[in-house]
Rosetta silent file (secondary structure, phi, psi, omega in degrees, C-alpha in Angstrom):
SEQUENCE: XXXXXXXXXXXXXXXXXXXXXXXXXXXXXXXXXXXXXXXXXXXXXXXXXXXXXXXXXXXXXXXXXXXXXXXXXXXXXXXXX
SCORE:     score description
SCORE:     0.000 S_00000001
   1 L     0.000  140.013  173.961    9.909    2.163   -4.136 S_00000001
   2 E  -140.797  128.942 -175.824   13.071    2.578   -6.107 S_00000001
   3 E  -102.275   10.121  177.729   13.278    4.773   -9.201 S_00000001
   4 E  -158.319   70.913  178.339   16.647    3.651  -10.485 S_00000001
   5 E  -102.902  154.228  177.065   17.385   -0.052  -10.049 S_00000001
   6 L   -62.877  148.145 -178.272   19.522   -2.152  -12.386 S_00000001
   7 H   -55.994  -41.416 -178.145   17.602   -3.979  -15.105 S_00000001
   8 H   -64.329  -33.208  176.573   18.674   -7.411  -13.814 S_00000001
   9 H   -69.983  -41.750  177.575   17.218   -6.618  -10.360 S_00000001
  10 H   -57.849  -49.109 -178.374   13.976   -5.451  -11.932 S_00000001
  11 H   -63.246  -39.095 -179.705   13.694   -8.679  -13.952 S_00000001
  12 H   -64.129  -42.897 -179.239   14.518  -10.869  -10.950 S_00000001
  13 H   -73.711  -46.093 -174.358   11.818   -9.258   -8.811 S_00000001
  14 H   -68.004  -16.673  175.246    9.148   -8.882  -11.479 S_00000001
  15 L   -62.579  -17.020  177.400    9.498  -12.602  -12.243 S_00000001
  16 L   -83.792   -2.423 -172.664    7.415  -13.179   -9.080 S_00000001
  17 L  -121.098  164.452  173.086    4.506  -11.274  -10.666 S_00000001
  18 E  -114.975  129.655 -178.903    2.044  -11.545  -13.549 S_00000001
  19 E   -68.333  134.314  175.801    1.634   -8.473  -15.771 S_00000001
  20 L   -89.711  118.405 -178.808   -1.845   -6.979  -15.782 S_00000001
  21 L   -90.775  115.275  175.420   -2.839   -6.267  -19.357 S_00000001
  22 L  -152.699   89.527 -175.835   -5.023   -3.190  -19.707 S_00000001
  23 L   -65.367  -15.429  179.303   -4.192   -1.050  -22.738 S_00000001
  24 L   -82.892  -17.078 -177.633   -6.755    1.586  -21.707 S_00000001
  25 L  -104.196   99.041 -177.504   -4.972    2.307  -18.407 S_00000001
  26 L  -120.345   24.123 -179.499   -1.739    4.134  -19.195 S_00000001
  27 L   -93.430  142.456   -1.753   -1.475    6.413  -16.182 S_00000001
  28 L   -90.036   -5.517 -177.792    0.873    7.857  -15.094 S_00000001
  29 L  -148.505  123.761 -177.475    3.263    6.712  -17.834 S_00000001
  30 L   -64.221  -13.650  178.326    2.461    4.345  -20.721 S_00000001
  31 L   -82.959   -9.899 -178.658    5.964    2.835  -20.433 S_00000001
  32 E  -105.749  153.506 -176.106    5.186    1.499  -16.936 S_00000001
  33 E  -131.989  161.353  173.512    2.945   -1.456  -16.095 S_00000001
  34 E  -100.303  146.033 -178.978    1.016   -2.947  -13.201 S_00000001
  35 E  -136.261  150.472  177.633    1.761   -6.468  -11.968 S_00000001
  36 E  -123.717  141.589  177.055    0.048   -8.783   -9.489 S_00000001
  37 E  -136.939 -174.766  179.619    1.621  -11.437   -7.270 S_00000001
  38 L   -66.585  105.266  179.741    0.674  -13.507   -4.244 S_00000001
  39 L    64.570   24.168 -178.384   -0.665  -10.876   -1.808 S_00000001
  40 E  -139.463  154.748  172.077    1.285   -8.170   -3.687 S_00000001
  41 E  -132.133  135.894 -179.695    0.793   -5.459   -6.284 S_00000001
  42 E  -129.001  155.389  178.111    3.689   -3.928   -8.216 S_00000001
  43 E  -139.697  127.687  179.648    4.090   -1.006  -10.578 S_00000001
  44 E   176.904 -176.407 -179.445    7.159   -0.464  -12.686 S_00000001
  45 E   149.080 -165.187  179.579    9.143   -0.610  -15.875 S_00000001
  46 E   -96.274  125.332 -179.255   11.644    1.481  -17.766 S_00000001
  47 E  -115.983  147.685  179.536   11.018    5.184  -17.682 S_00000001
  48 E   -93.267   -2.563 -175.331   12.787    7.839  -19.643 S_00000001
  49 L  -144.619   93.596   -5.824   12.349   10.603  -17.065 S_00000001
  50 L   -73.625  155.132 -179.224   14.571   10.058  -15.144 S_00000001
  51 E   -64.763  136.496  179.135   16.031    7.246  -17.234 S_00000001
  52 E   148.314  173.583  179.174   16.148    3.984  -15.379 S_00000001
  53 E   -93.257  129.255 -178.533   14.128    1.040  -14.115 S_00000001
  54 E  -111.709  148.844  177.592   11.466    1.887  -11.569 S_00000001
  55 E  -154.408  128.804  174.206    9.715   -0.434   -9.145 S_00000001
  56 E  -127.407  129.597 -179.790    7.120    0.054   -6.448 S_00000001
  57 E  -125.498  132.004  172.383    5.775   -2.943   -4.512 S_00000001
  58 E  -117.409  140.592 -178.119    2.863   -3.023   -2.096 S_00000001
  59 E  -133.394  158.263  179.806    2.101   -6.088    0.014 S_00000001
  60 L   -71.166  -25.801 -178.747   -0.635   -7.203    2.360 S_00000001
  61 L  -154.879  165.567 -177.321    1.847   -7.834    5.169 S_00000001
  62 L   -60.206  -41.761 -176.158    5.482   -7.466    6.190 S_00000001
  63 H   -63.484  -32.666 -178.527    6.334  -11.151    5.713 S_00000001
  64 H   -61.479  -36.073 -179.210    5.290  -11.140    2.067 S_00000001
  65 H   -70.126  -15.365  177.697    8.040   -8.654    1.173 S_00000001
  66 H   -65.522  -11.197  175.764   10.655  -11.087    2.508 S_00000001
  67 H   -55.115  -27.844 -171.156   10.276  -12.851   -0.862 S_00000001
  68 H  -104.919   23.719 -179.712   12.818  -10.373   -2.215 S_00000001
  69 L   -63.908  -23.030 -178.667   15.633  -10.743    0.318 S_00000001
  70 L   -76.473  -10.945 -178.897   17.982  -12.049   -2.404 S_00000001
  71 L   -90.336  135.005  177.968   17.851   -8.714   -4.232 S_00000001
  72 L   -84.796   95.676  179.844   20.379   -6.049   -3.275 S_00000001
  73 L   -84.378  150.434  174.029   18.148   -3.016   -2.745 S_00000001
  74 L   -84.366   -5.913 -176.646   19.508    0.481   -2.333 S_00000001
  75 L  -149.471  168.175  179.184   16.699    1.061    0.171 S_00000001
  76 L  -150.158  122.543 -179.483   14.510   -0.933    2.463 S_00000001
  77 L  -113.091   15.151 -177.403   10.968   -0.149    3.503 S_00000001
  78 L   -89.096   49.222 -179.268   10.293   -3.382    5.363 S_00000001
  79 L   -87.151  149.820  177.309   10.376   -1.798    8.791 S_00000001
  80 L   -75.329  148.746  178.607    8.159   -2.958   11.642 S_00000001
  81 L  -117.833    0.000    0.000    5.439   -0.612   12.787 S_00000001
C-alpha cells in the first residue's frame, strides 16, 4: 500500500487492471475505486485527505506482484514468508 504515489506511477500500475463499476459501493471513499487484474485486486485513486494518489494491491501469490518491478515504489511489501 502506498498513500502518496505520483500520478504517473498510479496510471502505469492501474493499466494492468480493469475498473470494477459499482456505483452503490462507495466505501470508504467515493473518490477511490476497486480494480481487478490477473490474480490481483487493487483499490485506489485520488484522495483529498491526505491529498495524493493512493494504491493498495493484493495478489494471490508473491510472483504475481513482480508485474510491477518497473515502477519505482517508495516501499516494498513483496517479502518472502
